[in-house]
N, C-alpha and C positions, 0 to 999 in steps of 0.2 A: 204498613210496611215502610221501614225507613229506607233512605237511599243507600245506606250501607248494606242492608239486607237485599235490596234490589241488585246491587253490584255483585254480591256473593252468589245470588241465585243465577245471575248472568254467567258466572264463571270467571269474572274479571274483578276481583275484590279491590284492586288498587289501580283503577283506570287513569289514563291521562285526563286531567280536568283543566278547564280554562275559564277565565272570566272575560266576557265581551269578546270571545273568539281569539283572544290574543295572549294574555298573561297566564302561564301555567301555575296551577296551585295544586296542593295535595288534597286528598279526600278529607283529611282532618281540618282543613281550612275552609271547607264549604260553608259551615255555619257562620264563620267570621264574615264572609262576603255576601251571605244570603240577604235579600231585600235591599241590597246596595247595587248589585250588578246582575246581569244575566249570566248564569253558570251553565257550562256545557261539559260533556264528556265524550270520549271516543269509545264506542262499545267494543270494537275489536282491539287486539293487542299488537303492539309493535312500534308505533310512532304516529306522527301527525300527518304523514303523507301516505297515499295508497301503496306506493312501492315499499314502504317500511312495514306494512302489516304482515305479521308472521303467523297469527292464530286468529281464526274467524270464530266469533262467539255468538253472532246473531244476524238474522235478516231483519230489516226494519223498513217501515214506510212512514212518511210524513204527510198526513191528510190535513191540508191547510185551506182555510176558507178564502184566502187571498185578500185583496183590497178592492176598493171601489174605483170608479173612473178618475177620482181625484187623488188616488194613491193613499187614501185614508183607510184605516181598519174598519171593517163592518161593525155594526152594532152587536152587542152581546146577544140580543134576541135572535138576530139572523145567524150568528155563529152557533148559538145553541141548537137551532133547527138543523144546521149543517152537521153538527156533532152527532145528533140523534140519528140522522140518515146514515152517517158513517158507521156508527155503532151497530145499527141494524145490519149493514152489509158485512161487518166483521163477525157478528154473531151467527150469521147465516153461512159464513165461509166454513168449508169442511175442516180446514186446519185451524184450530183455535190458537190465537196468539198467546204466549205465556204472560205477557204484560201489555196493558194499554194505558198510556199516560195522557191525561187531559191537559192541553196547553190553552193559552188565551185564545188562540186562533184556530184550534183544531185538535187533532189527536196524533200521538206517536204510538205505533204498534210494533212489538218485538216478537220474533219467533226464535227461540234459542237453538243453537247448534250443538248436538250431542257428540259429534265426531270431528276428527281432523279432516279438513278438505282443502283443496287448493283454490287459488284465486279464480281460475277459469270457471269452475263449477259454482263457486259462490256468486260470481257475477251473473251467470245464467239464471240462477234461481232468484236472486235479488231483482233482476230486471223483470222476471215473470211476476213477482209480487207487485212491483210498481205498475206494470201494465194492467194487472187484474184490478187493482184498487184505484187506478188513475190518480195516483198520488203525485207529489211534487217530484218532477223529473230530475231536479238538481240534487235530490237526496237519494243517491244510489251508489255512492263511493264507499269503499271499505273503511276509509278514514274520516267519514262524515262526523261532524260534531253534533251531538244530540243533547237535548235539554235534560238536566238532572232532575229527577222527580223530587217532590217536596221542597222545591225552591220556587222563587218568585220570578215571573215574567216581568222584566223591568224596562221594556222598550218605551213605555209611557210611564215615567216615574211617578206621575201624579195619580195613576190608576194601575197599581201593580195587580198581578193576577197570580194566585197560588196554583202551581201545576202539580196535580195529584194523580195517583194511580187509581184507575176506575175499573180495571179488570185484572184478575190474577187467575191463571189457569195452570194447575200443577200437572202438565202433560209433557211427555217426552216424545217428540216426533223426530224420527231419524231421516237422513238424507233421502233414502229410498221412498219414504212417505211423501216428502215434498215433491220429489220428481214425479211420482205417480199421480198425486192430486193436482199437480200443475201441468199435466201431460199435454194439455191444449197449447201450452207455450213451447212445445217441442223440446223439452229438456230430456236429454238422454241419461238414463241411469248408468253410472259407471259399472264396468264388469266386476270390479272388486272395490272394496272400501279404500279410498285414497289414504295414503299413509306417508307421513314424513318421518323417516328414520334418521336419528342423529348418531347412530352407531357407525363408525367408519369401518370399512373392510379391513380386516387385520388377520394375518396368519399367525396362529399361536406359536410362541417361542418357548412355551413351558413344557417341561418333561411330563409325559402322560401319567396321570394318576387314575387308578382303578378303585372303585368302591362297589360293595356288594348290596347296599340297601339305600333307600331314600334317606334314612336317619343319618347315615354316614355322610351323604352328600350335603344334607341340610347343615349338619354341624360344621363341615368343612367350609361351606360358603359363608355362613353367618358368624363363625368363630375364628377361623384360621385365615381367611382372605381379608386383607386390609381394604376396607371399603373406600377409604380416602385414596389410596394408590389406584384402585380399580377405576374410580370415577375420574381421576386425573388422566389415566391412560386411555380409557375407552369413551369418555364423554367430555373430554377437554375441560375438566373442572379447573377454573382459574382461582387457585387458592394456595396459600403458603402453609397454613396450619389447619388441622382438622378441628381445632378448638373454636374457630370463628371464621366463617366465610359466607359469601352471598348465596342464598338459596337458589337451587337450580330449577325450582318449580314455579316461581313467580318473579315478577319484576322487582327484585330485591334491591333497594337503594342502600340498605345497611347490611352489615354482616350478621344475618339473623340465624344462620344454621351452624350446627356443630355435629360431631360424631362422637359417641361415647359407648362404653361397654357396660352391660348390665352385670348384676352379681353372678349370673349364670354364664357370663363370657360372650354373650351375643352382642355384636356391634349394631347400634341403632343410629340412624340418621334422624335428627330432630330440628325442626324449624320453629323458632320462638316467636315468629311474627303472628299476630292475630289474624292477618289476612291469609295465612296458609295453615300453619300448625301441623304439617305433615310429620308423621313418625312412622318409621319402618326399617326393617332389616334390608340387606342388599337385594334380596329377591324382590321385595316389595318396591324398592327404589327403581330397579330395572323394569319391572312390570309397568310402573306408572310412566317412566320415561318412554318406553316403547309402546305403551297403550296395548299391552298384550296380556294373555293369561299367565297365571303363576307358573305352570309347567313350561310354557314357552320361554319365560324369563330364566328358569333354571337351565333349560337347554342352551340359551344364548350364553349364559355364564360358563357352563360346562365346556361349550365349544371354544370360547375365548381362552379358558384356562387349561384346555386339553384334558378335561376330566371325562372319564367313561363310567358308565353306570349300568350294571348288569340288568336291572329292571328296565323295561322299555318305556322311557319317559314320553316318547312320541305318542304312544297309544294310551297314556294315562287319561282317564275320564276327568272332566272338570269337577265331578262330584268328589273324587279323591283329593283333588286340589283344595276344594272347600274344607274337607275334613282336616287336612294338614294346616290350613289357614286358621281354623278354629283352635286346633291344638297348639300351634306354635306362635301365632302372630297377634291376635286381637287383644290379648291381655296387656300388650305394650302400646299398640297403635290406636285402639279404640276402647278406652277404659270405661266410659259410661255404658257402652253396650255390654262389655264383659261383666260389669258390675250387676247388670240386670239379669243376664242369662247364665252366668257360670254354674248356678245350681242345677240348671236344666240342660246342660250340654249333652249328657247321655241321650236324651230324647232327640236332640238335633242330629247327633251322630247317627242314631238309629234310623232316622228319616232318610239320611243319605244312603245308608247301606240298603234299606228297603227299596229306595228309588233305583239302585243299581240292578236289583232283581225284578223290579216291577215296572220297567219303563214301557209306557204306552206308545210314546212317540218322541223322537229326538232326531232332528235333521241338522242341527247345529248346536253350538254351545249355549245359545240363548233360548232354545226351544226344546225343553225336556219336560215331559208330562208323565206323571205316574199316579196310581191310585192305591189307597190303603185305608182300611177302616181304623178307627181309633182303637178298637179292641185288638186288632192285629199289631199295631204299634206297641201297645201295652204289653202284649204277650212276648213280643220281640225283646222288650226290656226285662222280661221275667217278672212282670207285675200284673196284678189284677185290678189296679186302680185306673179304670177307664176315665173317670172324671178328671183326675189330676193330669193325666196324659193329654186329654183333650184341651185342658187349659194351657198346658205347655205349647201345644201346636198353635192355638189361637194367639198366644203371646208372640211366637215367632212370626206369625202372619201379620200381626199389628206392627211389628218392628221391620217388616218387609224382608225378613230372612227367607221366608217361603211365601208363596202365593197360593190362595185357594182359587181354583178355576170356577167361575160362575157359568154353569152350563146353559143358562138362559140368555147369556150375552151373545149378541149376534157376531161378535168377533171370534168366538170359538169355532174352530174348524168343524165341519160336518163329520170328518173322519173321527175326531175325538168323541163327538156326540154318539155316533154309531157304535163305537167301541163300548162306551158307557152303557148304552142300551143293552148290548150283548152281555156285558158284565153284570148289570143289574137284574136282568131277566124280568120276571113278573113282580119282583118285590117293589112295594110302594114305599121305598126308603131312599133317602138321599145318600148318594155315594160321594165320598170326598175325593176330589181330584186335585192334585197339587202340581205346582211348577216351582223349581228351585233355580234362582239366579246364580250367576257367577260372583263369588265373593272377591271382587277386586277392591282396591282401596276406595274408590269413589262410591261404590255400592255400600261398603261397610260404613263410610262416613254418613251416608243417608240414613242407614240403620242406627248409627250412633246418635244422630239428631233426634230420631224417634224415641230412643232410649232415654234421652234427657227429658223429653216431654212426659214420658211414662212416670218418671220419678217426680217431676214437678207437679203433675196432676194427681199424685198419690193413688195411682191405679194399682190395685192388688191382684195378683194372679189367683189368689184363693177365691175371689169372687169375680172371676173373669167371665162376664156374660155380655150378651148383646146390649142390654140396658146400660151397664156400667161403661162400656166402650162408647156408646152413643152419647152418654152424659159427659164423658171426658173429651171426646174428639169429634162428635157430630155423627149424624145418621149415615152419611156417605162412607165414613171409615168403618162404622159398624157393619154396613152392608158388605164391604170388602172383606172383613174378617169373618163374618158369618153369612155367606151368600145363601146358605140353605134356609135362612129365616129373614132374608132382606125385606125391608119395609115393615118390619115388626113395630107395632105401636109401643112407644116408650111412655111410661107413666109420668104424669106431671110431678113436679117437685112437691113433696109432702108439705102442706101448708103449716102444719104444727111444728114440723122439724125446722123449717125455715124461721118460723117465729121464735123457737127456742134458741137457735143460733144467733139471730139478730139481737135478741134480748141479752144474751150473755156477752156478746161483743160490745154492746152499748154500756153494759154495767161494768165489765172487767177489762175490756180491750182485747180479750182473747177467749178461746174456749178449748176444751179437750173432749175427746170422745166420752170420757168418764163424767165430765161436768154436764154434758148434754144428757147422759143417762140419768144423772142425779136430778136434773131439772124435770125430766119426765116423772121420776118417782115422787118428787115433792108436789107435783101437780096431778097426781093420781092418773098418769097416762102410761101406756105400755110402750116401752122403747124397743123398736125393732132394729137390731144390729145390722141385719142384711140390707134394710132400706137405707140406713145411714151410710154404709159402705158403698152401695151402688149410686147414691145420689150426691155424696160429698164432692166428687170431682166437678159436677155441674154447679153446685152451690159455691165452690171455691172460685170458679170462673165468673159467676154472676156477681159475687161480692168482692172480687179482686183480692182473694186470700192466698196465703202461702202456708205451708206446713214446715215448722222448724223444731229442732230439738232444743229444749230449754237449756239455758246457760245461767251462770251466776248473775250476769248483767240483766238478762231477760227476767229472771226471778225477782230481782230488785226492782226493775221497771214496773212489773205488773203486781208487785207485792205478793208473790207466791211464797207462802210460809211452809208448805208441805215438803217433806223430804223427797229426794230423787229428782230426776230431770226428765219430765214427761215431754211428749210431743205436743206443741202448741199450734193452734190455727190462729193466725194474726193477719192484719191488713198488710198488703205490700206497701213498702215505702216508695212513694212517688218522687 
């Protein structure tokens, strides 16, 4: 993991960085000063002083071995033993840190914050972490400077030490979890999620408008309302022109954002910065600014503009919100995701409507469970193709658009398990139980990243199995997508297939599926297409390959004389 990826995972892609605790530098300048100076960053957002922090992104601890009686650093052997004991304590802690960084003299551990919280609550939980781990008492300020990973410790310039990431955990712990697990520190869970609203109180001065359907409301908000004027009025957007202004979603030092109209007349907000890249209509913009659901964003806009809607928006299920997001938004805001799933959207819509009719349990917007057999989903679609429908569902699960509930997992409530037992009866057959998350912008961005990987790894829905997913993403992901067969043994890479591919790469610098097939034929071997498709993602990863469509330049480079432009497997350029 690069330090850029670490910053992005933290939720602060453009943090304040400093060299030797003094001179501010940009993220792009880190490589310039690496191995020359000690380089630090501030995990939280806002400024270099605690009073300036406006957005809390992480809790952190500094586990430092300290110095000897002569104020010298301890030997590396002694520090190594100290690190081992600290790692053991971290690994045994109930709340897994998202990232642990090894420094010369110890470890830095980070627990990422998924919600907006205030300083008081942050300080309580931060102090609890410090007390629990008996970490450096000086490192518990929201504006503390921490060492940038993958940079050198340079306090002893003759003996630099490379500070690297030694633990990565893809877990999402929410404030309630921190409060519960650290209950011995007497942290009180707030009655409701702390929220900082930046929308000022304002009494609408607009003449009331009445609409009969959601479609009319959507068209009005996204096509008729000036997004630029709305953001200036209700969110104090400091800009002169909609063509170029500072993005409101990150610490934008340049004018990276603009607003434009699509061919269909929808106004879209677009940030050109690589640190942000947000794209969305006015509903999505407000939902992200307010950290709320799509329906609540519509409500807020309607209230400000004095718009009334005959359908009851207040009671709209977030499932219906999701469907409307699928239909109206993702083709513009999350193009990689849309490119992977657009052919299978009918199945995704069907799952939402089935969920509305078959809800097992739902106590809030993030806890909705339903059950449906693959056969039932196929019949709902008017199809008899159970196999393809099952592949669609597994693809959505891989992309994290839906989740399959693992009934053997201890985190699953007993009430769910009891229901499933009643539902299943005496049948010795696995019953699929699903959960659907809310499709807000951040969730869809996570799904979009998975979609990119699906394309890069050449994973085909046609052969979507436990084995192919395990080969492409690992056993843990395969267990998540196929909990009914978790732990299934995956066949080793076929030795002859690997030999054929390596031979072709060495001889020609590339291969195609057809050239592998021909290699088998010339050597009197039987080519199994299914084996090739299932194992090629793992082989691509092991050999550092990528799949590209042939171009004139590539055909000239590899001396390909045949007509057409086939897909080539070649080495990645380092």
